[in-house]
N, C-alpha and C positions, 0 to 999 in steps of 0.2 A: 504493499500499499504506499509506504514511504517513497519507493523508487519510482512508482507511477506518477506521484506528484511532482516529480522533477521533469516530466515530459513537457516540452515547450507548447505554448498555445497553438501555434500553426500545425503541429502534429496532431494534436487533439481536434483541432478543427477539420484536418483530413479525415480522421476517424468518425467524427460526426457527420461529415458529408457522406461517408461510406455507409453509416447506419441509415442515413436518409435514402440513399440508393437502395439499400436492402429492403427498407420499408415500402418503397416504391415498387419494387419487383414483387415482394410479397403481396401488395394490394393489386397489382396487374394479374398475378396468378389467381387470386381469389375471384376476381371479376371475370376472367376469361376462362378458368378451369384448365389452363394450359401449364403443364409442369416443366415446359422446356425454357420459360423465361427466368433464366438464372445467370447471373453475371452480366457484364457489359455486352459480351457477344450474343448472350441469349435475348437481348432487347430486340435483336432483328425479328424474332419470332412474332413480337407484338404487332408488326406492321401488316400482317394478314388482315383482310377486311373483316372477318368474322370476330377476330380479337379486337380490333378497333371498334367495332359496333358495340361490341358487348361492354366496352370500357368507357364510351362516351358519356353515359349518365354518371358514372363514378367520377370521371374527370370533372364534370360540370358541378357535381356535388362537392367535390374537394375544393374547387375554385371558390364556390359559395361559401365554404367553411373558412377559407383563407381569408377572403375579403371581409366577411362579417366579424371574424376575430380581430382583424385589424383596425375596423372602424368602430365597433361596438365593444365596451368593456364590461357589460353586464354579464354575470357568471351564468345566468339561465338562458342566454341566447343560444350557445352553442348545443346544450342538450335538447332544447326545443327544436332547433333546426334539424338535428339528427333524428328526433322523433317523428318529425314531419316527412322525412324521405320515404319510408315504407308505406306511409299513408298516401302520400302523393302517387307512389307507384301503383298501387292497387286501385286508386281512383282513375288513373290513366288507363289501366287495363279494362276497368268496368267502362269507361266511356268509349273505348275504342272496340268493345266487343270481344276482346282477346281473352280466352279462358286462361286459368292458372295452368292448366296441364299443357296447352300450347306454349306459354311462356316458359314452362319448365323444359319442354322439348327444345326449345330455341336456345336455352342456356342462360335464361334471366334469373332463373331460380334453381338451386341445387335439387338434385333428385332426393325423393324421400328415403330415409333409411330407418330401419327398426331400432328403436331406443330400448336396450335391455334394462332390466331392473338394476338399481345401483348396487344391489349385492352381488351382481355378476362380476363386478370389478375385483372382488376378493376371492372368487372361485378358483383362481389359478395359483392362489398362494398355497404351496405345498413344500415346506422346507425339508420334508423327508426324501424328496427327489434331488436335493442338492447335494453334490459330491464335494464336501468340504475339503477333502485331502487334495482333490485335483485343483480346487480353486486356490488354495493357499499353499505356498506363497507365490504361485504363477500370476495370480491377478493383481499383486502388489504393485508391480511397475505400471500396469494400466490405471491402477487406482491413483496413484500419485500423479500420473500424467494428466489424468482428468481433473484432479484436484488443482494442479497447476493452471490448466487451461481455464477452468471456472473461476479460480480466484483472480487470474490476470484479467479475464473478461469482466468480472465484477468490479475489479478496481478501475478499469477503464470506464465502465458505466458510471461509477461514482464520480470519476473525475470530470466526465462529460456533463453530467447532470450538474456538478458543482459550477462549471463554467457557465452553463445555461442559466442557472439561478443567479449567479453573481454573488453568492453567499458561501462561507466556508462550511463544509461538511466534516462530521467526525467519520473518518474512513473505517476506523475499528469497529465503531457501532453499526455502521452500514453493513460491514462484512459479516459481523455477527448476525445480524438479522437475515442475511442471505444464507448463512450456514445453518440457521435454525429452520429456515423455510425449506431448504433442500433436504434436511433430515427428515422433516416431516413428510415431505412429498416422497421420499424414498420408502419410508416406512408404510405409506398408504399405496405404494405401487405406481407412484407417478415419476415424472422425468425430473432430472437435475436441471437448473437454469439460474438466470441472473435476473436483473430488473426487466419488467416489461417496459422497454424504453419508449416505444411508441405511446404507450398510455401515459407514462410519466411525462412526456413532452407535451401531450394533448392537455393533460390537467394544468400543467405549467402555463401553456398558452391561454387557457381558459380562466387563470387567476385562481385556480383551486389550491388553498394553503391550509386545509383542515384535514383531520383524520376521518372525517365523516364520509368523504369520498371512498377511502379505503374500505370502510365498514360497509358502505352500500355495495361496493364491488363483490366483497366476500359473501354477502347475503344473496346477491343475485346469482353467483356462481354456485353457490350451495343449492340454490333452488333448481338450477339448471341440471345439477348432478343428481338430486333426489327425484325431481319430477321427470316424468316420461314424455318431455317435449323435445321435438326436433326443431330448434330454432333455425339451423342452417337450411331446413328444408321449407321454412316459412318465409324468412327475410330474404329480399332480393340479394344477389351476390354483390352488387355495387355498394350496398350498405356498409359492409365490412371493409370493402377495398377503398372507399372515399376517406375513411379515416386514416388508413395507412398512407394514402396518396397526400393527404392534407399535411401529415408529419413530414413526408417526403419533400413536398413543395418547400415547406418551411425551412427545413434544414439544408437542403440543397441551395436554395436561394440565399440563405444567411451566410454559408460558408464558401460558396463558390462564385457568388455574385457580390453580394453586399460587402463581404470581407475585403474586397479591393479598395473600397473607400475608408476601411478602419484599420488596415495593416500597411506596412511598408511593402514596396513592390517585392522585395526579396522574400519576406515573411508570406506574402500572398502566394508567391511562387511555391513556397514549401508546402502550403496547404494543398495545392493542386498536386504536387509530387507525391505527398503522403496519401492522397486520395487514389491516385492512380497506382501507386506502388502496392497499397492494400489490395486493390482489385486484381493486379496482375500476379502478385507473388504470395497472396494470403495476409492474414491479419497480423501474425508475429512478425513476419519478414518485413512487411510493409511499414509497420510501426519503427522497426529497427532502422530501415533505410531513411524514413522520415527524420528520426532522431539523429542519424548521422549527417543528413544534409543540413539539419537545424544547427548542429554543433559546427560544421564548416562554416555556415553563415556568420555564426557568433564569432568565430576566430577571424573571419574577413572583416566584420564590423568593427570588432575590437581593435584590430591592428590599424584600421583607418583613423581611429580617434587620436586627436592630438594629446598624447600623454606625457609630453615634455613641456615645461613652463619655464621660461626665463625669469630669474629673480632679479628685480631691478635694485640697484644700489645696495648690494649686500654688505652687511657689517656685522661684527660680533658685538657682545655686550661688554667688551673690555673698554674701560675708560683710560684714554691715553693722554700723554703730554702734549702740548701744543705743537712742537716740531713733528711728532709722529702723526698727529692729526692732519697736519699740513700735508705731509708726504702721502698719507694714505688718500687724503682728498685728490691729490694730483695724480695718484696711481691707481685709483680704484677700477679702471678699466682693465687693469692686469688681471683681475679675479672675476671669473665668469661662473655664476652659480645656476645650474639647471635643476629644476625640481622634477623628478620623475613620479609617475603614479601608475598604479595598476600593476598587473603581472607583466613581467618582462620576458617575453618568450619569442620564439622563432618568427612570429608575425610582426613583432614590434621593433625588431633589430634595424630595419631600414629607416624607420621614422626617427629613431634615437641618433643614429649616425647622421641623418640629414638635418637634425636640430642642432647637433654640435657643430657641424660644418657651417651653419648659418649663423651661429652666435660666437664662435671663437675665431679670432684675428690674428694673423701672423704678419711679419714685415717682410716686404720684397723691395729690391731696388728696382724702380721703374726703368731705369736706364740700363740695368744689366740683369736680364732675366735668370741667369744662373746664380745670382746672389740671394741668400735667404734674408739679408738684412737691408733695411730701406727705412726711410721716413714715412712710407706709405703703408697703409693697414689694408690687408686683403683678407677676405674670409677664407678659413681653412677648407680646403678642397677645391677652391676656384682654380681656374688654370690660366696659364699664359697664353698659349697658342694652341695646345693640345689638351684633351680631356684628362682631368687627374685620374689615375688609376693606381691602386696599390693592391697587389695581389699577395697571398701568403700560402707558403707550402705546407705540406703535412708537418714539418719540423719547426713550424712557426717562422721560417726565414722569409725575408722580404724578397720576392721575386721581381717586382717591377715598381717603380715609383713615378710620381707625376713629374711632367716636364718643368712645372713650377720650381722644383727643388734643384734640379740639376741642369738647367738649360736644354733639355731635350734629351740628354745622354741618359739612357736608363741603366745607371750604375747603381750598385748597392750603396745606400746612403751612408753606411757604416764606414766606408772607406773614404769619405770626403772630409777634408779638414776645415777648420773655421779659419776665417781671414781676419779674426779680431786682433790677434797679436801672440807672440810666443808665450807671454806670461799666462795666457789663458789655457794653453794646451789644445789638443785636438778635439774638435767639436763632437766626434762620435767614437771615443775611445771605447774599445770593446770589452765587455764584462762577461765571463763565463758564468752561466746560471744553469739551474737544474733543468731548464727548458730551452737550452741553447744559449746563444749569444744575445746580449741585450745592449741597448744604446745607454751609456752613461750620461745623465743629464748634465747640460751646461751649468757652470756657476752662475749666479745672479748677474755678475757684473759682465758676463760674455755677451749681453744683449746690447752693449754699447759699441756700435761699429764705429769706424774711423770718421765717417761723415757725421754721425751722431755726436762723437766726442768733440767735434769742432763747435757744434751748436751748444753743448754743454759748457765747453770752455768760455764761449762768448757769454753765456748766462753767468758763469762764475765771475766775469769781469764786471757785472753790474751789481747793483746794490739790492737786487731782489732776493726775497727770503729763500729762494732755491739755491743760495751759494753753498749750503751745507749738504745739498743733496746730489752732488755731481756724479755719485756711484749708483744712483737709482736707476732700475730697468725702465725701459721705454714703454709707451703705452699700448704694447702688443699683449695679447693674452699670455700669462705665465702660469696661470693656475685654473684648471677646470674643476669645479666641485659638483658632484652629482648627488643631489639629496634624495635618498632612497627611503625616507622615513614612511612614505606612503606606498612602497613597494612590497607586497606580501611575500613574493617569491620571484626567483630567477631560474629559468631553465638553462640546460647545458648549451643550447644553441645560442642564446643571448650571452651566456658568459664567454663563449670562445668566438662566435661569429660577430659579436657587437662589441664587448668591452675589451677583449684581448686585442682585436683589430684596432680599436680606438686608442688603446694604450701604446701600441706600435706607432700609430700615426701621429700621437701627440709627442711622442718622444723624439720623432724626427725633427721636431721644432723646438724641442727643449721646454715643453709644456708638461707641468705636474699634473697627474690625474689623482683626485681624492674623492673617496667615496664618504658618505655621512649616513648614519641611521640604518646600516644594514642589518637585517635579521641574521641570526646565527646560522641557519641552513644556507642563505644566500652567500654569506662570507665564506663558509666552508667550500661551497661550490666554486667561487672566484679563486680560492687558494689553490684548489685542485687543478685548475686550468691556468695556473701561473699568472693570474692578474694581480693577486695579493700574495704576500708572503707573511709567515707567523709574526716576524719581527715588526710588521707594519700595523699590527693590532695594538691600538692604545691600551687595551686592558692587559696585554702581555707584559708590559714594563712593570708589573708589581706594584710596589709602593711608589715607583717614580711618577712624577706629574708629566704626562705626555706633551704638555705644552710648555713645560719648564725649559729655560734656555739651554741646559746642559744636555737636554734629550734632543735637541734640534739636530746635532750631528748624526745620530742614529737614524732620525727620520729622513735626512737627506740621502743616507746610504740606501735606506729602504725605498727611496724614490725610484730605484731600478725598476720597482714594481709600482702599483698604485698604492695609496695610503688609505686607511680606513679610520674614521672616527665615529664614536657612539651617536653624536648629534651634529647638526648643521653648525651650530654656534662653534663648537670646537674645531670644526673643519675651516671655517672662516678664519677663526682666531689664529690658526697655524699659519694661513696664507699671509695674514697681516703681520704676524711675527716674522716671517721670513723677510718681507718688504722692509720692515722696521729695523731688523738686524743689519740689513745691507746698508741702511742709512746712518744708524746711530752706533754700529759696533766699531767705534773708533776709540782706541784705549786712551787716547789724549782727551777724550770728550767726557766729562764727568756727568753723573746724574743730575746733579743741580744745575749745570749748565744747559741741560736739556729743557728744565723747567724755567730757570731764570737766566736766560742769555746774557744779560747785563750784570757785572759785579758778581758772578756766581761764587767766586772765591770768598769775598767778603761776607756774602750772606751765608755761606757754609760755616762761618765760625759761630753762628748762632743756632746751628742744628746739632743735635746729638744722635748718635747711632744706637739703635735698640734692636735686639735680636728676638726673634719669635720662633717657636717650633711649629709643626703641622698642625692645623685646625685650632690654633689659639686665638682667643678673643682679644682684640685690640681695644675696642671699647664697645658698648651696647647702647640701645636707644634709652635715653633718660640720663646717661652719665653727663658729668659736667664737662663741657667742651673747652678744656683748658689747653689743648694742643691741636696741631694739624700735622699731616705727615706726608712724606714722599717716599714711595717704594724705590728701595735700592736694589733689592734682589727678592725674587719670588713673586707671589701673586697674593691679593688680597680680595675677598668677596664681600661686597657691600648690599645689605638688604634694608630696605625702608618699608614703612607700613604701607600696604597697598601697592607696592612697585615690585617689579621683577629684580632678580639678582643681578648685579653688575660686577665684573672682574677688573681689578686694578693690577697691572703689572709694572715692570721697571719704568721708572720716570713719571708715574702717575701721582697726582696729588688729590689727596682726599682729606675730608674733615674740616676743610677751611671754611665752608659756608657757615656752619654753626659756630665756628671759632670767632668769625668776625661779627656775626649777628649776636654774639654773647647770649646764646640760648642753649639748653641742654640738647644733646646729640638726638636727632630725629632718625638716625640710621644705626645699623649694627655692623661692625667691620670685624671679620674673621679671616685669618690667614688661610691660604689653599694647602695643597698637597705639596710635600717636599720637605726635607729634614731642616732646612734652614731658610728663614725669611728676614732680610734685613730691612728696616724702615729708618728713615731719617726724620727725627722729630723736632718740631718747633714749638717749644712750650710757651705759655703766656708770659711768664716772668722774662723769658728771653726775648720775646718780640717787645715787650714794654720797655726792656733795656735798649733794644734797638732804637726804638722811638725816641728814647730819651738822649742816647749818645750819638746816633746817626739817623737823624730824621729823614734826610734824603734817601738813604738806603732803604728805610721802611717804606718810603713812598714808592720806591721801585718794586718792592715786593707787593704792596697793595695794588699798584697799577697792573702788574703782571697777573695776579689773581683776579682782578676784576675783568681783564681781557679774557681770561679763561672762562670766567662765569658767564660773560656775555656772548 
């Protein structure tokens, strides 16, 4: 029952259309008396004139039922209309002077048959004639086969009726009812079966929603069983056939015609495919074919969805010093964050690669097609004169690369050297790994080409604030972050055909690939295909802080593979740290000089160094704000009431707002992971001493902090 509920609506629709056709065939057989009208090919038998003549009254009656049920909503209309059909038939016979016997001979009424006493139904019950030893266990396979067929058919009926009603049904309760009914029927010598579908649909179309209808049916059927009355020999044939035709009209029209306006074209096609498959291959095989076609349609539709979203202006929750902020503002284009959603499988790989190529930029020299470096930004995967093509062999080796990278000479990019300078080393020094040779990423400074160095040198000769940032990488993409927080799973095709391909493609341009929010199964799969290595897992570093400066070396070595972080914030923070380290990692530049560019040495005399351990509280909400701090080493997490947590790393200033407002702290500061966190502390008595002894210096501190706040 649970599995049947997973069947798609178009497949159920095809089944309902098949039920409609089955009811129509049954109605035609009742009206014509021909047993050859079976299946689609059997409908050809209907077009003999005698069969058409006998069916015309039933077709007209069914059309009347259909029109009246659509126009009139009164529950008594259809029963009264049905009751009027046999009366009208006999009135017409009387008016035309045709006797009942003549009508019977012409096929309008069934031949009379002797109705035995109801007790005759039990005369054949003689259990003494049953050879139980021959029946068991030989009969068991047939028993379970019949059980499966009846159970499956009943489940389909329940599902179909549920779709027709538009209300949820209790499948277990309905199946128990069918089981009890079949048991009672078998004990009484009857046949097994399921729902009387035509009657259910007829009652539904008539708006009957009470058990009284079932009670009336049971009462009438018991009367027919116990009373010696031959209803089939009295009522005209079209009376029974028109009800079945009415149900057939309704269901075939709903699912083969009207469904066109309610379903997408592909789903409507599945309805027809399921309907035809059931008629050609049988119920079980046809339903299976319909389910397979529906699954393929889902795969195709899911793959067409845009499941890659560009995150604009990505930033971590780290609060940084002004120089780092300025640097990140100027270099934010170096970080590209794409948010993936949904299952990443064989059908979505092309879309992901296309999205990456549309949002990742590399530098080329517009005057020299063979150079990777230039002041011009070109989308990754774009071409100079020939289409970009990168093929990969079975051993992950690059077989061919785009003419954009090598000026049309299809050489292995790992043999090409950088033109940056001897101090940078080769652009593609080869590294032996467990899955073959990998491209070693270029250092950050290698993105400064000779032409760009001239531009930077001219900038250094000005008084612009970018003077200190001459070693910063240019505004081409350096980091690609894939946020997989909304990716439940990744299959092997996506791991190898998409992400491994993407890793190689990005490495050719010195771009680091970072994953965020991977599930454990997805991460294990990427490891097995060589996209990630165990050292790149941020959790694997034990008590180390994966974002701590001392661990960045390990991360850069692991960049031979992709990196992985538990959340998108940490992944972006890693990228920002890499940029900031390239800017401020100058041993002659102190922490205070990054916060207070002017007179940092004099200001530093008023600070004192305080050392904290991992997870220690610096201050908490409500404490007296008698000092403010600058992080010298490590990180500090800041949490305020009703605000998200922010991280403060090296050269970050915190606690200053409450200090100068002279109010208790409105935030709580706690050190992060790592054995040692060094903070520079300016206490109130030291600041008051500065104001008293060196007011101009105190004014510089206040001005700098004011600029930081604003």
